[in-house]
N, C-alpha and C positions, 0 to 999 in steps of 0.2 A: 491637674494633668496637664503638661505642655501640648500646645495644638502644633500639627504639621502644616507648614507654608507650602500648599498644593494648589496649579493652576486647576481650576474645574474642568477647565477643557480635556486635560489628562484623564478625570474619572471619566468622563463620558465617553472619550476613546478606548479606553479601557474596558469598559462594559460594551460598546457596538462592536469590537473587535470580537468578543465572543459569541456575537449574533444575537444578545439575549436584550428583551425588552427592560424597563424599569420595574415593572412587577416582578419578572422572572428573576432579574440579578437581584434585587432585594430579598426575593425568598431565599435565594443563595446564600445572602448575607447573613441572614436571620434578623435583618431588621424590618420595618415599616417603610413603605414607598414615599410616605412623606420625607421620612429621616433621608432616603438616598436622594431624593429629589433637592432637599436642602442643601445636601453635600455639593450636587452637580450644578447648582447653580451661584453657590458660592454663599448662600445665607449663614450656614453652618460650616464651620471648620472640622475636618478629623483630628481627632487626637492621635499621637505617635501610636499608641496600640490598635487604633481602629483603621490607621493605614495600613498595619503591617498586615492586620485580617486581610484588608482591601487587596491589596497586592497578593495575597495568597490565594485569594478567590478567584481575581481574576486571571492568575497564571503569567503574571509578568514581574520582572525583577524589580526590588522594593525601590530602587534607587530611581525607577523610569516615573513614578509619582512625582518627583521634584524637576521635570524636565520643564522648560518654558513652553514647549511644543511638543505635539505628540510625535514619536519617531514614525519616521518613512520605512516601512518594514515591505523589502522586496523579497519576491522567490528567488533561490538562490541554485534554482535549477531552470534552464531553459522550460517555458508554459506553452506545451505542446496542445493544451485544451482548446476547444472552441463552443462556441453557442450560437447558434443560426449565423456561424462563418465566421463571428468575430472572436478574439481573444475573451480571457474571463478575467475580468478585473478583481475580483472581490476574494480575498484569501480569508478563510478561516483561520481561528488561531491554531487549531488543531494541527492542520496542515502544515501551518509555518512551524511549529514545535516539533512536529514527527520530524521534518525533513531536516531540521537541525541536529534534532539527536541522531539519525541516521548518517549524517555527514560526520559528526562525531566519531560514532562506531566506525564508520568508513577509513577516516583518520587514522584513527587509534591501531586499526587492523595495517593498514596500508604500512605505518612505521613498523609494525611489528614483522611484517613480511619482509621489508627492506633489513631487518636484524637476521632475519634468515637468510638473508643473501638470494631470495626470490626473484626470478626472472620477470620481466614483462610479459603479460600474456600475449600470445599470437593471435588470440581470438578477436580481441577487440578491435573493432574497424577493421576486421579482414576483410569486409565487403563494403558498399556504399550505396546508396539510395540510387544509383545506375543501373546496378546489377540486375537479372532476371529472378523473379522470387523463387522457382525452382532450383535455382543454382544455390541460393541461401538455404534454402530449405535442404539440401542434399548434402550442405556442408554441417549444417548442425546436426542432422540425423547422424552424419560419419562422426562428428565430434562426442557425440553423446553417446553413440553407439545402441542406437534403437532404430527399430524396424520403422517402417510407414505406420503401422499402428500395433498394439499387443494382441497376443492370441489369447490372452486369458485375464481374469479379473474385472474389476469395476474400474469406473472413470477416476474414484477417488484414490485406488490403489495406482493407477497410471499417473495421477498427480503428485502422489508423494515420492514414487518411482521417478518422475522427472527432474522433480526438486533434488532428491540425492544426487542425480547424474549432473545436474548441473552445478552442483557443490563440489562434486569431484574434478571439476574440469577448471575450480579456482574462482567461480564466481558466486559470491555471499547472495542469501535469499531470504529476505526478511518478509515476516506475514503477522498482521495483527490486526484486530477490528476496532480498538480504541487507544487512546493514549495513555494505556497505563490502568484506567478505569473506567466504567461503564460513563460514569456521567461526562467522558470527554470521547465519544463515539467519533469516529471517522465518516465522513458522508461519502457516499458511493456517487452521489450526484456531482459531487467536487471531481474527484478524482478515482482510477481504479487502480492505478499503479504508477510506479516509474522506475527508473535506471539511472545508474551513476556509471557512466563508460569510463571508467580510470583504468587505465593500462598495468597497473598492480594491482589494483583491491577494487575492481567491477562490482556492483551492487544490483540486485532487482528489488522491488519492493511490489508486493500484492497486498491490496486492500481487501482483508477478509470480513470486512463490513458487509460485503457483494456477496449475492449468492452461491453458495460452492460452485454450482454447476460453470459460472462465469468467471471462476478465478483462475481453470486451466487455460483458457484463450489469454487472459491477461498475462499469466506467467509466459507464453511463449510469445507474446507482443512484445513485452517486456524485452525479453532473449534477444528478440531479433534487434534491439536498440543498442543493446553491447555488440553484436554482431555487426552494425552499420557504423557503430564508435558515434553513435547519437544519444547523451545525455538527455532527460527530460521527464516531465509529468504529462502524463496520458488520462485520456476521460476513456479510450474506447469507445468513441463513438460514431457508429457506421457512418453518418453522414460529415464527419472529419474531413477537410479537404487537402489539410498538411501533406507534402509529399511524404515525409518520413513515417506519418501516421497512416496514410495509404497503405505503403509498402508494408508495414509491421502487420497491419490489419491481415493484407494480403499472405503474408507468409505463414502467421499463426491460422490462418484459416486450412493453407493448402497443409502444413506440416500435421494438423489434428485429422485434418479429413481430405485427404486427395480427391480433386475435383473430379478425374476421370472416373474413379471407382466410386464415387459418390454419385454420379450421373448415372451409370449403370445399373445402381441399385434402387434409385428414386423411383417410386410410381405415382403417375397420375391419374389413372384411371380408377381411382379408390374414391369412397366417399368424403373422406378428409384428408388433409394432408399430414395431420398428425398421425394417423396410422401407421405413417413411415417410421417415425420416431424409435418405438421399441426394437424393430429391427435391426436400424442403423446405429443404436445404441449397444446393442449386443455386439455388434461387426466390428464397430471402430472404437468402442471402448472410451469414448466419450461422452460428455453429458448431452442432453435433449437440448440445451443451453446454445450448445456449441453446432448442434446439428441445425436448429433453426437459424443461427446465423448463417449457417452453409447455405442453407436451401435461401434465404433471403440474397446473399452475394450470388448464387446462380440464377436467380430472375425465377423459383419456384414459389416462392411466398411472397406477398406485398408486404410493404413497410407496416401497413396497417394489423396485418396477420401477425407479423413477429412483434411488433410492440405489445401487441393484448396478449401475446404467448407470455413474452418476457413477465409482464405485469402478474400474471397469475402465477408463473414462477415464483416471483418476488414475495406474493402473498401467502404461498405455500410454505416458502422458506421462514417466513416471521411467524408463523403458526408453529412450525416445530421448533422454533426457537423455544416461544413462551412454554412450549411445554417439556422440554427436554433437558437433561442436565449434563455440564460438560466435565473433561476429565479434572484430577487435582491440578494442583499451584505450578507443580515442577515439571508435570508432562505439557501443560498449557506454554510454560515457557521456553521449553525445548521444541516445541512446536513453532513457535512465534519466532524465536531468532534462529539466526543461521547457525547451523551445528558448528562450522569450521571456526566462527566468531567464537561462539560460546566457549569452546573447549580451548580456543587460543588466552580467553582472558581467564579462566578459570584455572588453568595450567599455570600461568604467570602469578595467579595471586596464591595460589596453593605452594608454589617456590619461593615464593618472598620477592618475586621480579617486581611485582605492583602492589598497592595497599588495599587490603581487604575493600577499604571505602571506595577506591576508585573503581574496582571492579563491580563491584555493588551499583554505582551510578552508571558504569555500561550497561549493564545487564538489567536495570531497573527492578533491583531488590533488595533487599535489609542485608549488612553485611553478614549477619548471622545465617542468611540461607545459605551463602555459598557453597558450604559443605555438602549440603543436602542436594544441591543443584548439580554438583559435582556426580555424586553418587547416582543420580537421574541419566547424565552424561556418559557414566561409567568412564570417567577420566580418573 
């Protein structure tokens, strides 16, 4: 069998792009560590069959293996994340591939809307970083048709309801926790969400690998990015000092938990600040995570208190995830992918306007599943 002429430097780049060590990637390939080391050092060449499998397991195009130098992969959206006040340099393969997929979906939907003679959104960029937080919040509530906070239901219902209202005003909302398979999880430490502030087809993505309570804040944070016309990827860090991130954090906090009302209900003469949370959760219908963050921004708790609480919330969520079972495949897809987008793709496929293969690629499913997915969507 003929060997593939591959620069070993590319093999090392492909493995490190996944953030895997030699032992970890060797297990993924089903090979001994010694064999992978021989490939990476150029001692032993790969056969073409082995090279195809390598590219598949590394989630890179097969042709990349034959480049003379590793490609420089840049984030196709503005990077608004920070760690210790500095921009984040390392990009995971999952984040890069996710954004490429979302941009592909957004581009398809944009062309679809143009064919429908859709008008540009009046919302995208209607405000800027120079506006007052309360002005943006008031306009967001007006456009969405929501009060300061719901009068009934839990915060999870509030989250789902807001997603629906955001979609109703022409903004796509995408949500998932991995890149199509549990072996490619999204990392909350890397990002919490991103926004594409396109005037024809604006899009929000919420990282559902995050705790459920944190997703509500991310949703409104990214929505603010649409309002101020700023595309970008966010980490939701309370210590992020970028102007647009400070603004979007403040808008999300005020939208979900109005400061004046929160201050009136907060009690300081109690044994523990956490005793406030149950009452406030019932009043504002938001998660305890959101309330703790609001308490931090209002200086009712310290950074240490906040981090300790969030750490406990994350651990409790991981324990629930290990013991629980999720919804069926089609219901999961329906929840992950914007319904406006899904219905447009499925309708075009079933009417013969696009091939089933293209629809399946856009939706991340097999062509044979399109009809059942259409039934779930009631198309």
